[in-house]
GULUM-430513 format. One line per field, with one value per residue: x, y, z of N, C-alpha, C in turn. Coordinates in steps of 0.02 Angstrom, whole numbers, m for minus. Example, Ala and Ser with C-alpha at 12.3 -4.5 7.8 and 13.67 -1.06 7.14 Angstrom:
n.xx	[660;642] $
n.yy	[m284;m112] $
n.zz	[390;354] $
ca.xx	[615;684] $
ca.yy	[m225;m53] $
ca.zz	[390;357] $
c.xx	[660;645] $
c.yy	[m165;2] $
c.zz	[390;394] $
end
This chain:
n.xx	[3460;3573;3497;3513;3386;3339;3381;3299;3178;3178;3193;3072;2990;2990;2920;2869;2943;3069;3116;3144;3243;3341;3382;3418;3526;3616;3661;3707;3836;4011;4147;4299;4406;4458;4433;4562;4668;4653;4671;4796;4891;4875;4917;5046;5093;5091;5180;5345;5445;5446;5475;5604;5611;5622;5517;5404;5388;5385;5267;5149;5159;5130;5030;4955;4954;4846;4761;4748;4666;4560;4508;4462;4354;4252;4242;4197;4084;3994;3995;3941;3842;3898;4039;4056;4052;4128;4247;4249;4252;4299;4415;4488;4474;4441;4395;4489;4609;4593;4575;4688;4772;4717;4727;4889;4896;4825;4923;5042;4995;4969;5083;5145;5087;5107;5240;5236;5178;5258;5375;5314;5301;5439;5478;5419;5463;5601;5582;5543;5647;5744;5681;5695;5820;5941;6098;6172;6205;6100;6019;6027;5959;5904;5793;5732;5710;5596;5582;5689;5702;5579;5586;5712;5734;5763;5657;5558;5635;5632;5502;5471;5568;5509;5378;5397;5474;5385;5283;5194;5037;4975;4965;4840;4747;4741;4681;4562;4497;4505;4397;4301;4278;4237;4122;4066;4066;3974;3850;3786;3684;3737;3899;3882;3840;3950;4058;4010;4025;4170;4264;4390;4380;4285;4346;4469;4384;4336;4437;4485;4423;4538;4594;4619;4536;4378;4267;4292;4303;4154;4098;4147;4074;3954;3949;3979;3865;3768;3808;3771;3642;3581;3545;3640;3729;3740;3828;3941;3991;4017;4114;4228;4240;4294;4401;4464;4483;4597;4682;4715;4746;4654;4561;4431;4303;4250;4297;4411;4308;4219;4296;4331;4210;4173;4283;4329;4408;4364;4208;4103;3973;3929;3993;3962;3813;3818;3889;3807;3693;3758;3788;3675;3607;3686;3658;3514;3467;3433;3363;3360;3332;3417;3553;3559;3537;3673;3750;3711;3753;3906;3916;3889;3986;4068;4048;3950;3816;3837;3874;3790;3688;3748;3740;3610;3517;3561;3595;3576;3461;3457;3574;3503;3374;3438;3504;3372;3326;3384;3392;3257;3257;3321;3352;3292;3373;3360;3236;3180;3208;3144;3019;2997;3015;2892;2800;2829;2812;2669;2606;2633;2564;2444;2429;2425;2315;2222;2239;2190;2057;2009;2019;1908;1808;1813;1768;1646;1570] $
n.yy	[3794;3874;4016;4168;4225;4364;4365;4252;4295;4420;4323;4253;4341;4360;4297;4146;4117;4186;4127;3999;4029;4084;3971;3880;3956;3944;3802;3794;3856;3835;3780;3854;3831;3715;3735;3700;3738;3879;3902;3845;3931;4055;3993;3981;4108;4125;4064;4069;4025;4012;4096;4072;3970;3895;3811;3841;3992;3974;3905;3999;4081;4216;4306;4414;4421;4484;4477;4344;4332;4416;4335;4218;4262;4309;4160;4134;4194;4179;4038;3864;3805;3708;3710;3818;3754;3651;3720;3770;3666;3523;3460;3567;3678;3816;3930;3973;3982;4088;4186;4174;4229;4363;4406;4402;4517;4612;4646;4684;4802;4877;4882;4967;5091;5119;5162;5280;5362;5372;5424;5551;5610;5612;5713;5820;5836;5876;6002;6070;6080;6130;6266;6319;6373;6322;6286;6171;6011;5880;5758;5619;5482;5523;5586;5515;5385;5282;5289;5214;5079;5053;5041;4955;4846;4670;4583;4653;4697;4542;4519;4601;4558;4446;4471;4533;4448;4347;4403;4487;4585;4754;4784;4850;4832;4693;4668;4736;4652;4527;4556;4574;4440;4391;4423;4354;4235;4245;4270;4154;4064;3930;3959;4094;4055;3986;4088;4168;4083;4101;4167;4245;4263;4362;4474;4497;4553;4660;4735;4773;4886;4964;5011;5132;5178;5220;5164;5029;5035;5052;4928;4830;4885;4845;4705;4687;4733;4654;4536;4587;4572;4440;4307;4322;4383;4506;4517;4436;4546;4662;4596;4581;4725;4739;4675;4758;4885;4830;4796;4916;5006;5080;5220;5217;5104;5103;5202;5244;5212;5307;5439;5408;5439;5585;5645;5664;5663;5676;5690;5545;5471;5358;5268;5356;5322;5195;5190;5247;5163;5058;5105;5132;4992;4934;4997;5014;4870;4798;4717;4736;4886;4947;4919;4947;5118;5117;5083;5182;5291;5265;5306;5432;5495;5492;5600;5600;5643;5773;5797;5739;5838;5935;5868;5852;5914;5874;5831;5708;5608;5452;5461;5554;5480;5377;5466;5500;5391;5346;5461;5451;5346;5382;5365;5455;5521;5607;5645;5524;5502;5614;5601;5464;5528;5607;5525;5437;5545;5578;5444;5440;5543;5493;5396;5467;5540;5421;5390;5492;5475;5364;5386;5492;5413;5324;5423;5462;5344] $
n.zz	[4426;4543;4628;4735;4832;4800;4663;4600;4639;4533;4415;4418;4360;4229;4073;3992;3882;3875;4000;3973;3871;3939;4018;3916;3846;3971;3970;3860;3886;3894;3979;3983;4037;4177;4331;4401;4323;4338;4483;4495;4454;4541;4652;4616;4625;4760;4816;4880;4813;4691;4596;4581;4505;4340;4276;4350;4310;4175;4168;4224;4119;3984;4022;4156;4325;4371;4240;4248;4345;4305;4208;4278;4356;4249;4226;4352;4354;4247;4200;4210;4345;4415;4385;4462;4579;4594;4585;4716;4809;4909;4862;4775;4846;4826;4888;4967;4909;4844;4943;5016;4921;4900;5025;5013;4934;4990;5091;5033;4965;5078;5122;5011;5029;5158;5121;5017;5121;5221;5139;5102;5230;5276;5179;5208;5337;5307;5242;5338;5410;5339;5326;5421;5439;5483;5454;5470;5423;5379;5466;5415;5441;5552;5517;5406;5440;5454;5305;5232;5314;5255;5128;5094;5166;5177;5160;5091;4967;4930;4909;4807;4687;4675;4625;4516;4422;4394;4324;4391;4417;4458;4636;4688;4580;4555;4684;4676;4571;4635;4731;4639;4594;4713;4736;4605;4671;4774;4726;4700;4794;4868;4868;4926;5080;5082;5106;5193;5324;5308;5400;5391;5258;5259;5348;5253;5156;5218;5245;5118;5109;5121;4995;4881;4772;4751;4701;4702;4850;4844;4811;4890;5007;4969;4966;5101;5164;5111;5170;5308;5322;5334;5435;5575;5499;5539;5667;5629;5526;5613;5691;5597;5574;5715;5699;5579;5644;5746;5647;5582;5678;5738;5841;5864;5801;5646;5604;5494;5395;5410;5381;5258;5211;5238;5211;5061;4914;4787;4750;4737;4696;4690;4791;4884;4916;4934;5058;5139;5133;5174;5323;5367;5382;5450;5577;5599;5567;5695;5822;5956;6058;6146;6096;5975;5992;6063;5951;5852;5935;5906;5780;5782;5858;5788;5681;5608;5622;5598;5473;5393;5413;5324;5207;5180;5062;4945;4773;4733;4708;4734;4848;4923;4975;5071;5166;5191;5254;5361;5458;5480;5542;5656;5840;5957;6100;6193;6176;6216;6338;6400;6359;6437;6571;6584;6574;6693;6791;6778;6794;6936;6969;6939;7026;7134;7130;7141;7247;7326;7279;7343;7489;7482;7458;7548;7668;7626;7622] $
ca.xx	[3491;3555;3511;3489;3330;3330;3395;3253;3120;3182;3177;2990;2947;2993;2871;2904;2986;3117;3154;3179;3305;3407;3403;3462;3598;3663;3662;3767;3905;4053;4203;4360;4466;4436;4455;4620;4700;4664;4696;4879;4938;4861;4951;5107;5102;5085;5242;5395;5511;5401;5500;5655;5584;5601;5450;5347;5386;5340;5179;5100;5138;5151;4973;4987;4921;4765;4729;4726;4608;4495;4475;4428;4289;4223;4214;4135;4003;3961;4011;3873;3834;3935;4097;4085;4048;4195;4302;4240;4252;4356;4480;4522;4459;4459;4384;4550;4655;4587;4552;4762;4795;4686;4777;4940;4901;4828;4986;5079;4963;4971;5155;5165;5042;5148;5289;5212;5145;5336;5393;5270;5309;5504;5484;5375;5498;5646;5554;5530;5713;5777;5655;5711;5883;5980;6140;6198;6200;6038;6034;5964;5952;5835;5728;5694;5725;5549;5571;5734;5678;5534;5621;5777;5715;5763;5586;5537;5662;5613;5447;5473;5581;5458;5324;5429;5489;5308;5234;5116;4997;4980;4914;4772;4695;4735;4632;4500;4466;4478;4330;4239;4282;4213;4042;4050;4051;3920;3777;3725;3669;3787;3946;3864;3858;4038;4082;3984;4065;4236;4284;4460;4362;4251;4397;4484;4353;4317;4520;4511;4402;4597;4601;4610;4485;4310;4246;4308;4264;4085;4087;4153;4028;3888;3972;3977;3781;3728;3810;3752;3551;3566;3547;3712;3783;3764;3880;4005;4005;4045;4184;4266;4260;4332;4479;4485;4518;4640;4742;4721;4751;4605;4541;4362;4275;4235;4345;4422;4257;4171;4340;4331;4149;4167;4343;4351;4453;4328;4132;4090;3922;3911;4023;3927;3760;3849;3917;3753;3656;3790;3780;3590;3590;3715;3619;3433;3436;3440;3297;3359;3326;3475;3610;3554;3572;3744;3775;3702;3787;3967;3924;3870;4039;4126;4038;3904;3751;3837;3891;3743;3635;3771;3710;3534;3511;3616;3543;3586;3409;3485;3577;3435;3342;3469;3517;3312;3307;3441;3359;3186;3232;3356;3316;3309;3384;3341;3155;3140;3209;3082;2946;3001;3001;2838;2766;2845;2770;2599;2603;2640;2502;2389;2434;2411;2229;2181;2236;2132;1979;1987;1989;1853;1766;1792;1725;1588;1533] $
ca.yy	[3855;3911;4077;4195;4247;4423;4340;4200;4333;4442;4273;4228;4398;4336;4255;4074;4097;4220;4095;3959;4062;4080;3906;3859;3988;3916;3745;3784;3887;3775;3805;3880;3796;3695;3783;3695;3799;3945;3890;3809;3995;4077;3955;3976;4157;4131;4004;4110;3987;4007;4152;4050;3891;3902;3779;3887;4038;3976;3899;4061;4123;4291;4348;4461;4398;4524;4461;4279;4347;4431;4264;4185;4304;4288;4095;4099;4235;4150;3966;3816;3807;3651;3741;3869;3715;3619;3763;3763;3592;3513;3436;3621;3746;3895;4010;3978;3990;4153;4215;4194;4273;4426;4428;4430;4561;4669;4668;4718;4875;4908;4917;5022;5151;5148;5193;5332;5409;5379;5481;5613;5636;5636;5766;5873;5865;5890;6048;6111;6078;6173;6295;6352;6420;6269;6260;6119;5944;5859;5702;5564;5445;5556;5629;5473;5307;5221;5260;5169;5019;5010;5006;4934;4789;4607;4551;4714;4659;4496;4528;4638;4529;4389;4500;4566;4375;4308;4437;4506;4655;4805;4752;4873;4796;4632;4671;4753;4586;4477;4572;4540;4364;4358;4450;4310;4188;4264;4275;4098;4007;3883;4001;4149;4018;3949;4143;4186;4040;4085;4225;4260;4284;4415;4506;4513;4586;4722;4764;4792;4958;5036;5001;5200;5166;5225;5125;4958;5043;5043;4866;4805;4890;4823;4643;4671;4741;4585;4472;4587;4553;4391;4287;4300;4417;4585;4496;4435;4613;4711;4572;4609;4784;4744;4655;4818;4922;4813;4794;4981;5035;5129;5232;5183;5066;5124;5274;5251;5219;5386;5475;5405;5462;5639;5680;5627;5698;5684;5659;5484;5463;5265;5265;5397;5294;5136;5208;5272;5110;5019;5119;5109;4912;4894;5028;4997;4802;4768;4736;4761;4959;4975;4896;5002;5160;5105;5077;5250;5338;5266;5352;5506;5518;5490;5651;5577;5682;5847;5777;5723;5905;5958;5839;5850;5942;5838;5836;5654;5555;5392;5481;5577;5425;5337;5496;5511;5334;5365;5508;5437;5287;5368;5354;5540;5489;5647;5657;5468;5522;5667;5555;5443;5565;5642;5464;5445;5597;5549;5392;5451;5593;5464;5359;5521;5550;5374;5389;5539;5464;5328;5415;5524;5360;5307;5475;5463;5275] $
ca.zz	[4435;4606;4628;4797;4846;4757;4582;4592;4618;4470;4363;4405;4345;4159;4035;4002;3826;3939;4059;3927;3819;3999;4032;3850;3877;4014;3947;3793;3901;3885;3997;3947;4076;4220;4394;4425;4261;4371;4544;4497;4423;4601;4708;4618;4636;4822;4806;4880;4789;4623;4544;4546;4467;4266;4262;4348;4282;4095;4174;4251;4059;3967;4063;4221;4390;4342;4176;4255;4394;4263;4168;4333;4377;4198;4239;4398;4343;4181;4190;4238;4433;4435;4377;4519;4662;4588;4625;4788;4815;4957;4815;4752;4890;4778;4920;5015;4887;4822;4993;5041;4874;4912;5085;5011;4894;5024;5125;4985;4951;5137;5131;4968;5058;5200;5088;5015;5167;5246;5099;5097;5293;5249;5141;5262;5392;5270;5217;5391;5445;5282;5324;5495;5421;5518;5390;5482;5388;5406;5492;5381;5503;5609;5453;5384;5454;5418;5228;5224;5342;5216;5073;5095;5219;5144;5143;5041;4916;4898;4857;4735;4634;4674;4588;4446;4382;4389;4285;4426;4402;4529;4697;4689;4518;4569;4733;4638;4526;4697;4757;4603;4590;4778;4711;4570;4707;4830;4681;4703;4880;4895;4865;4984;5140;5110;5131;5272;5359;5307;5435;5340;5199;5261;5376;5205;5088;5242;5236;5046;5096;5130;4923;4843;4723;4777;4631;4759;4901;4856;4783;4965;5040;4936;4980;5181;5168;5094;5222;5366;5320;5332;5485;5615;5470;5586;5702;5589;5517;5687;5722;5535;5574;5746;5659;5550;5694;5766;5589;5561;5742;5744;5922;5865;5757;5606;5605;5425;5350;5403;5357;5164;5188;5257;5188;4997;4866;4741;4768;4706;4717;4693;4850;4956;4919;4966;5124;5185;5136;5244;5395;5378;5376;5514;5630;5602;5557;5743;5850;6020;6043;6177;6068;5913;6026;6064;5863;5817;5953;5891;5729;5802;5892;5719;5659;5550;5616;5576;5410;5364;5392;5259;5138;5170;5022;4891;4721;4705;4751;4784;4916;4978;5002;5108;5219;5256;5288;5431;5497;5479;5595;5722;5919;5993;6156;6236;6182;6242;6411;6432;6382;6507;6653;6578;6586;6761;6813;6755;6842;7008;6991;6936;7108;7214;7137;7156;7342;7368;7267;7394;7539;7467;7451;7626;7705;7607;7653] $
c.xx	[3480;3562;3491;3424;3292;3333;3346;3190;3120;3165;3089;2958;2944;2955;2914;2959;3054;3156;3175;3232;3371;3434;3444;3521;3651;3684;3721;3835;3942;4113;4265;4404;4450;4477;4535;4689;4717;4704;4780;4925;4915;4915;5027;5137;5124;5149;5317;5450;5503;5465;5581;5665;5570;5532;5401;5338;5348;5266;5133;5094;5154;5095;4974;4944;4827;4729;4695;4667;4535;4454;4446;4373;4248;4201;4169;4074;3958;3953;3932;3889;3891;4009;4108;4065;4114;4257;4312;4241;4303;4425;4522;4517;4494;4449;4447;4600;4648;4586;4662;4794;4791;4730;4842;4944;4890;4896;5030;5060;4959;5046;5179;5129;5075;5221;5292;5206;5230;5361;5381;5302;5392;5517;5471;5416;5573;5642;5569;5582;5755;5747;5667;5791;5952;6044;6173;6170;6140;6045;5974;5919;5884;5770;5700;5694;5670;5559;5637;5715;5632;5555;5677;5776;5741;5686;5546;5572;5648;5558;5441;5503;5531;5409;5346;5427;5420;5259;5189;5083;5014;4939;4855;4730;4693;4675;4555;4458;4460;4402;4279;4219;4239;4129;4031;4013;3985;3855;3747;3726;3725;3874;3946;3867;3917;4063;4059;4029;4141;4261;4343;4432;4334;4297;4433;4468;4327;4373;4528;4455;4459;4603;4572;4556;4415;4255;4249;4280;4191;4042;4086;4082;3962;3890;3946;3896;3751;3734;3780;3657;3551;3570;3596;3763;3803;3815;3932;4024;4044;4116;4222;4288;4309;4400;4517;4530;4569;4697;4777;4751;4714;4584;4481;4338;4240;4255;4360;4368;4231;4232;4334;4249;4137;4218;4366;4376;4414;4255;4105;4030;3893;3934;3979;3866;3781;3859;3858;3702;3687;3769;3699;3575;3622;3700;3551;3422;3451;3380;3307;3380;3394;3546;3602;3567;3636;3781;3753;3756;3876;3972;3925;3943;4092;4104;3986;3848;3757;3851;3828;3682;3663;3739;3643;3508;3533;3558;3531;3503;3402;3499;3531;3396;3370;3478;3441;3286;3341;3418;3295;3187;3292;3316;3345;3300;3354;3261;3137;3150;3163;3030;2941;2996;2930;2793;2776;2807;2701;2586;2591;2595;2453;2375;2399;2322;2191;2188;2181;2069;1961;1990;1934;1790;1745;1750;1659;1530;1524] $
c.yy	[3886;3964;4110;4214;4301;4399;4295;4242;4377;4393;4258;4271;4380;4296;4193;4055;4129;4176;4029;3974;4063;4019;3890;3898;3956;3852;3746;3819;3827;3801;3809;3830;3767;3738;3769;3737;3862;3961;3873;3875;4035;4054;3944;4047;4156;4082;4057;4068;3997;4038;4131;3991;3914;3875;3818;3949;4019;3934;3936;4109;4189;4334;4375;4415;4420;4499;4383;4293;4364;4354;4241;4217;4296;4217;4082;4145;4198;4072;3933;3833;3760;3658;3773;3812;3680;3655;3774;3721;3585;3475;3511;3669;3806;3933;4022;3998;4083;4205;4240;4240;4354;4463;4446;4498;4621;4691;4685;4791;4907;4920;4978;5085;5179;5195;5253;5377;5414;5445;5536;5645;5652;5687;5837;5894;5891;5965;6084;6103;6127;6244;6359;6396;6378;6257;6193;6045;5896;5782;5650;5512;5456;5574;5552;5394;5269;5202;5217;5104;5004;4977;4978;4871;4720;4579;4581;4679;4601;4495;4536;4604;4489;4418;4523;4478;4345;4354;4471;4565;4693;4765;4790;4858;4723;4611;4686;4689;4541;4499;4554;4468;4339;4392;4388;4258;4177;4262;4206;4084;3980;3916;4062;4111;3998;4022;4162;4143;4045;4165;4256;4290;4369;4478;4529;4580;4665;4756;4788;4861;5013;5037;5100;5220;5184;5182;5045;4975;5032;4969;4815;4821;4856;4741;4641;4695;4689;4551;4497;4585;4496;4358;4278;4336;4478;4578;4473;4502;4643;4670;4592;4674;4799;4726;4709;4854;4907;4832;4868;5026;5104;5155;5209;5162;5104;5194;5293;5269;5292;5431;5473;5437;5535;5689;5657;5675;5715;5655;5609;5459;5375;5262;5291;5352;5202;5122;5212;5207;5071;5031;5106;5039;4897;4942;5015;4924;4756;4779;4767;4837;4986;4965;4937;5067;5164;5125;5155;5284;5327;5299;5428;5547;5511;5548;5644;5616;5756;5828;5770;5782;5940;5920;5824;5864;5925;5835;5761;5620;5502;5409;5519;5521;5366;5380;5498;5445;5332;5382;5505;5401;5292;5380;5430;5511;5535;5658;5582;5472;5557;5634;5513;5464;5598;5584;5461;5477;5592;5503;5394;5509;5548;5425;5400;5522;5472;5363;5430;5509;5404;5342;5469;5464;5333;5344;5467;5392;5285] $
c.zz	[4521;4635;4699;4777;4791;4666;4566;4590;4558;4406;4357;4363;4250;4134;4022;3944;3853;3977;4012;3885;3893;4010;3982;3842;3898;4020;3892;3830;3910;3923;3977;3988;4151;4298;4419;4388;4309;4469;4532;4484;4515;4647;4686;4633;4711;4837;4820;4823;4707;4553;4529;4494;4382;4241;4276;4338;4207;4124;4191;4157;4048;4008;4133;4280;4382;4286;4189;4314;4366;4223;4221;4336;4323;4209;4289;4388;4274;4159;4228;4329;4459;4437;4461;4599;4633;4600;4692;4841;4876;4917;4804;4795;4875;4813;4957;4985;4857;4890;5029;4993;4888;4978;5070;4966;4935;5074;5084;4967;5014;5142;5063;4998;5114;5176;5076;5060;5200;5206;5105;5179;5300;5217;5180;5307;5364;5253;5287;5430;5414;5313;5369;5489;5464;5465;5417;5448;5411;5411;5448;5422;5560;5565;5417;5379;5438;5323;5202;5254;5294;5150;5050;5121;5145;5108;5094;4978;4875;4858;4811;4680;4622;4612;4497;4393;4354;4350;4331;4414;4463;4572;4693;4612;4551;4653;4725;4614;4589;4715;4705;4579;4675;4770;4680;4607;4758;4781;4672;4782;4902;4895;4919;5060;5153;5130;5185;5327;5344;5334;5406;5278;5213;5298;5308;5151;5132;5243;5176;5037;5097;5029;4901;4804;4759;4752;4683;4809;4909;4848;4847;5006;5020;4965;5059;5192;5160;5145;5289;5372;5330;5401;5526;5576;5526;5628;5686;5553;5559;5690;5667;5549;5647;5726;5620;5580;5727;5713;5576;5636;5747;5821;5921;5802;5699;5571;5515;5387;5345;5383;5271;5164;5197;5220;5131;4965;4810;4752;4708;4722;4740;4779;4902;4959;4952;5040;5166;5182;5197;5304;5414;5405;5443;5570;5644;5586;5627;5796;5928;6031;6074;6140;5988;5927;6012;6000;5844;5848;5925;5826;5731;5816;5830;5688;5608;5550;5578;5503;5359;5365;5306;5202;5128;5096;4938;4828;4709;4731;4778;4845;4974;5017;5060;5165;5247;5281;5347;5473;5525;5567;5667;5779;5935;6065;6204;6239;6215;6315;6446;6414;6424;6566;6644;6604;6674;6813;6827;6782;6914;7014;6986;7018;7151;7200;7154;7231;7363;7354;7346;7473;7536;7484;7526;7666;7677;7619;7733] $
end
């Protein structure tokens, strides 16, 4: 059983009878379908010509892409470790296929979000224009060009037809289940090591934070936190958020994450705890004090300190633990500077006293 350290530690706590039952249960698991069954469907969804092929449409069947991914997640989570290894091996390259599909659906989701934002902005501009009392005809070309460009572009229409003909599910649902698949892969040492060596995989996981569901965001942050804790993982996670900053045109790194944390529509405790835990790990798992202060300052500039003051009296014990852990480990730079200046002054005073003592000793001699 190829288990990560935390799962192996938990297993060791069971008595021998329980351990034997678990081993027997795993041996009895029979894989319903081979990895190639799921990968063929994922690659068909990614094939731009597949929607025009009757044979390929028949091959994906009546099940939606979301159901295919759910079945894959169950297989990754419950089948024998050898099934997972086969999914990830050189021949099948399952991780690459899954990441390619996740990247494709992220692109679709971001387009849908921009479309909604453009529509909302257009409606606001129309209301503002009509509210001025100007009776002249509205220039739709000025008021709503982004909406028309997004909605009517050939590429968008082509992708929409592709999704409909292949009976693909909602992008948001597929992304959530893709992240569950990634968690199942990372639940064993072999899969975890493959993921942390796959930069595009981690970039896609980080970009999934744009998902509207706070439950999905919490799941994403848990995976990123796990990566951050392994050797070399901290640098990988910071690189993923540099990529996020570039893709999402952020002015500062972690801006979007902090907006989700501080400007929520509904209070979701699971997400709040996961977010605070992630920030704790990013800032306080660094040995270099200067770099730690730098990371701390990044979050300070994004308003974290002020917001934590408001949350200090939260009723959630789990969130309170994470907030206390952050505040207890914060470097007070002003206090450190004051201590440094006090120490310098004290050392200078000691030097003066030693000089005076030397002069007195000389005179007495």
